[in-house]
C-alpha positions as CSV (number, residue, x, y, z in Angstrom):
1,M,-1.6,19.8,188.1
2,T,1.4,19.8,185.4
3,L,2.7,16.4,184.6
4,G,5.7,17.0,186.4
5,L,3.8,17.4,189.5
6,V,2.1,14.1,189.2
7,L,5.5,12.4,188.1
8,L,6.8,13.3,191.5
9,L,3.9,12.1,193.1
10,A,3.9,8.6,191.8
11,G,7.9,8.1,192.5
12,G,6.9,9.4,196.3
13,F,4.0,7.0,196.1
14,L,6.3,3.8,194.4
15,L,9.3,5.3,196.9
16,G,7.1,4.6,199.8
17,G,5.8,0.8,198.3
18,A,9.3,0.1,198.3
19,W,10.0,0.9,201.3
20,S,7.2,-1.2,202.6
21,V,8.3,-4.3,200.8
22,W,11.9,-3.2,202.0
23,R,10.7,-3.9,205.8
24,T,11.0,-6.9,207.6
25,D,8.6,-8.7,210.0
26,E,9.5,-9.0,213.7
27,D,8.3,-13.1,213.0
28,S,10.9,-13.7,210.0
29,P,13.6,-11.2,209.9
30,D,15.3,-12.9,206.6
31,R,14.6,-11.0,203.3
32,G,13.9,-14.0,200.4
33,G,15.1,-13.5,196.7
34,P,11.8,-12.1,195.3
35,Q,11.1,-9.6,198.2
36,V,14.6,-7.7,197.3
37,A,14.0,-7.8,193.5
38,L,10.7,-6.5,194.4
39,A,11.7,-3.5,196.4
40,V,14.7,-2.7,193.7
41,V,12.4,-2.6,191.0
42,L,10.3,0.2,192.7
43,L,13.1,1.7,194.0
44,V,14.2,2.1,190.2
45,A,10.8,3.1,189.3
46,A,10.8,5.4,192.0
47,L,13.7,7.1,190.8
48,I,13.1,7.1,187.3
49,A,9.7,8.6,188.0
50,T,11.3,11.2,190.4
51,A,14.1,12.0,187.8
52,A,11.3,12.4,184.6
53,G,9.2,14.7,187.2
54,I,12.0,16.7,187.8
55,L,13.1,17.4,184.3
56,R,9.4,18.1,183.0
57,M,9.2,21.0,185.0
58,V,12.5,22.4,184.5
């Protein structure tokens, strides 16, 4: 496995984590500030890892 593929897999994992944090519960549909901040941080990390993986493979 090349480092580019590992970075792409890590980006997908982080993207799934961002989606999991972003979803709301049925009981409390409101999103708090920390939930939004963590989702944004995970999304940015996923985008960086994916872009680095693509650039590494090229």
